Backbone as CSV, one residue per row, in Angstrom:
resi,resn,N_x,N_y,N_z,CA_x,CA_y,CA_z,C_x,C_y,C_z
1,UNK,0.833,-1.218,0.173,0.026,0.063,-0.021,1.037,1.277,0.038
2,UNK,0.513,2.093,-0.891,1.266,3.427,-0.817,0.478,4.527,-0.038
3,UNK,1.203,5.434,0.691,0.587,6.337,1.597,0.702,7.652,0.948
4,UNK,-0.294,8.541,1.034,-0.135,9.900,0.694,-0.679,10.702,1.928
5,UNK,-0.114,11.955,1.986,-0.627,12.987,2.911,-0.721,14.052,2.098
6,UNK,-2.019,14.597,2.075,-2.385,15.772,1.146,-2.827,16.884,1.998
7,UNK,-2.338,18.164,1.741,-2.924,19.326,2.313,-4.039,19.912,1.232
8,UNK,-5.242,19.888,1.683,-6.308,20.169,0.771,-6.910,21.387,1.377
9,UNK,-7.233,22.676,0.387,-7.827,23.712,0.879,-9.401,23.410,0.579
10,UNK,-10.282,24.080,1.371,-11.627,24.120,1.286,-12.320,23.182,2.230
11,UNK,-11.774,22.318,3.036,-12.294,21.500,3.974,-12.876,22.304,5.148
12,UNK,-14.230,22.348,5.272,-14.739,23.164,6.487,-15.655,22.403,7.337
13,UNK,-15.985,21.106,6.927,-16.876,20.495,7.722,-16.905,18.994,7.438
14,UNK,-17.742,18.187,8.373,-17.680,16.666,8.180,-18.372,16.464,6.754
15,UNK,-19.162,17.297,6.173,-19.758,17.080,4.842,-18.638,17.101,3.762
16,UNK,-17.804,18.086,4.037,-16.645,18.049,2.991,-15.791,16.939,3.029
17,UNK,-15.467,16.394,4.472,-14.752,15.246,4.503,-15.367,14.084,3.797
18,UNK,-16.632,13.802,3.998,-17.551,12.905,3.357,-17.466,12.967,1.866
19,UNK,-17.475,14.087,1.401,-17.386,14.351,-0.075,-16.160,13.670,-0.594
20,UNK,-15.048,14.133,0.094,-13.628,13.582,-0.406,-13.499,12.255,-0.179
21,UNK,-13.979,11.476,0.932,-14.003,10.010,1.115,-14.877,9.239,-0.041
22,UNK,-16.033,9.868,-0.292,-16.894,9.280,-1.421,-16.275,9.414,-2.645
23,UNK,-15.446,10.347,-3.039,-14.833,10.578,-4.387,-13.800,9.547,-4.595
24,UNK,-13.043,9.372,-3.561,-11.860,8.435,-3.547,-12.497,6.968,-3.691
25,UNK,-13.602,6.808,-2.889,-14.392,5.473,-2.894,-14.932,5.183,-4.348
26,UNK,-15.186,6.069,-5.217,-15.657,5.926,-6.405,-14.671,5.313,-7.361
27,UNK,-13.391,5.302,-6.945,-12.369,4.709,-7.717,-12.476,3.032,-7.656
28,UNK,-13.167,2.490,-6.789,-13.368,1.153,-6.575,-12.023,0.527,-6.308
29,UNK,-11.343,1.002,-5.219,-10.102,0.463,-5.062,-10.036,0.076,-3.548
30,UNK,-9.171,-0.585,-3.060,-8.978,-0.774,-1.728,-8.073,0.314,-1.156
31,UNK,-8.688,0.903,-0.111,-8.084,2.098,0.321,-8.543,2.476,1.836
32,UNK,-7.901,3.171,2.496,-8.036,3.775,3.760,-7.873,5.364,3.782
33,UNK,-8.952,6.024,4.057,-8.846,7.691,3.936,-9.304,8.091,5.119
34,UNK,-8.456,9.008,5.796,-8.775,9.752,6.933,-8.721,11.218,6.559
35,UNK,-9.677,12.011,6.965,-9.706,13.440,6.659,-9.755,14.198,7.971
36,UNK,-8.826,15.038,8.121,-8.849,15.946,9.379,-9.376,17.228,8.976
37,UNK,-10.625,17.586,9.661,-11.322,18.731,9.099,-10.602,19.972,9.536
38,UNK,-9.886,19.915,10.941,-9.283,21.023,11.428,-8.010,21.560,10.754
39,UNK,-7.196,20.538,10.254,-5.878,20.745,9.704,-6.007,20.866,8.182
40,UNK,-7.014,20.277,7.564,-7.159,20.122,6.031,-6.232,19.106,5.567
41,UNK,-5.942,18.174,6.306,-5.089,16.944,5.891,-5.916,15.824,5.435
42,UNK,-5.549,15.282,4.485,-6.189,13.974,4.029,-5.129,12.928,3.777
43,UNK,-5.257,11.757,4.633,-4.207,10.687,4.591,-4.862,9.536,3.982
44,UNK,-4.194,8.950,3.061,-4.826,7.898,2.193,-3.594,6.874,1.993
45,UNK,-4.208,5.740,2.296,-3.345,4.380,1.980,-4.088,3.703,0.894
46,UNK,-3.487,3.302,-0.222,-4.199,2.707,-1.270,-3.231,1.794,-2.224
47,UNK,-3.786,0.968,-2.946,-3.004,-0.024,-3.716,-2.632,0.693,-4.981
48,UNK,-1.365,1.095,-5.154,-0.811,1.773,-6.277,-0.817,1.059,-7.478
49,UNK,-1.162,-0.292,-7.446,-1.352,-1.054,-8.656,-2.785,-0.934,-9.289
50,UNK,-3.663,-0.417,-8.506,-5.010,-0.234,-8.973,-5.377,1.339,-9.225
51,UNK,-4.595,2.232,-8.896,-4.792,3.647,-9.095,-3.518,4.398,-8.865
52,UNK,-3.442,5.614,-9.540,-2.356,6.491,-9.388,-2.623,7.658,-8.488
53,UNK,-1.474,8.308,-8.207,-1.588,9.528,-7.288,-2.414,10.367,-8.197
54,UNK,-2.189,10.562,-9.448,-2.966,11.552,-10.216,-4.443,11.172,-10.271
55,UNK,-4.732,9.936,-10.254,-6.291,9.530,-10.121,-6.823,10.100,-8.790
56,UNK,-6.168,9.918,-7.905,-6.607,10.372,-6.564,-6.906,11.923,-6.502
57,UNK,-5.660,12.444,-6.912,-5.750,13.985,-6.874,-6.888,14.507,-7.657
58,UNK,-7.165,14.028,-8.896,-8.161,14.300,-9.855,-9.656,14.254,-9.118
59,UNK,-9.938,13.041,-8.541,-11.027,12.807,-7.755,-11.354,13.825,-6.797
60,UNK,-10.361,14.232,-5.981,-10.574,15.272,-5.028,-10.816,16.655,-5.622
61,UNK,-9.980,16.970,-6.755,-10.295,18.255,-7.467,-11.595,18.135,-8.125
62,UNK,-12.031,17.086,-8.563,-13.400,17.043,-9.303,-14.566,17.440,-8.381
63,UNK,-14.369,17.135,-7.013,-15.546,17.560,-6.181,-15.210,18.947,-5.549
64,UNK,-14.306,19.771,-6.086,-14.129,21.062,-5.841,-13.116,21.520,-4.842
65,UNK,-12.250,20.707,-4.539,-11.245,21.117,-3.517,-9.923,21.244,-4.219
66,UNK,-9.077,22.068,-3.701,-7.706,22.431,-4.329,-6.626,21.811,-3.376
67,UNK,-5.645,21.086,-4.027,-4.608,20.436,-3.391,-3.456,21.320,-3.333
68,UNK,-3.000,21.703,-1.959,-1.907,22.604,-1.927,-0.642,21.838,-1.821
69,UNK,-0.524,20.544,-1.256,0.775,19.886,-1.279,0.482,18.440,-1.167
70,UNK,1.469,17.573,-1.580,1.393,16.145,-1.629,2.760,15.680,-0.950
71,UNK,2.624,14.599,0.037,3.740,13.994,0.527,3.540,12.558,0.219
72,UNK,4.549,11.834,-0.146,4.406,10.438,-0.516,5.227,9.821,0.595
73,UNK,4.724,8.688,1.135,5.412,8.093,2.239,5.663,6.630,1.807
């Protein structure tokens, strides 16, 4: 599993967090997603053989959020 830590602008509430989780879930890949509303951090562990970092970034951007930074662990 590859791990990403993203700083995402525009996360204001649990509804925003759920929107992000659902967007990643639509990729139909095995993943674990944690969204911290207070810090705007999104931590994702996913199977890199099933989706790319760009796939995940695109899903988050498609639902209206801007990605400020990406760390790969």
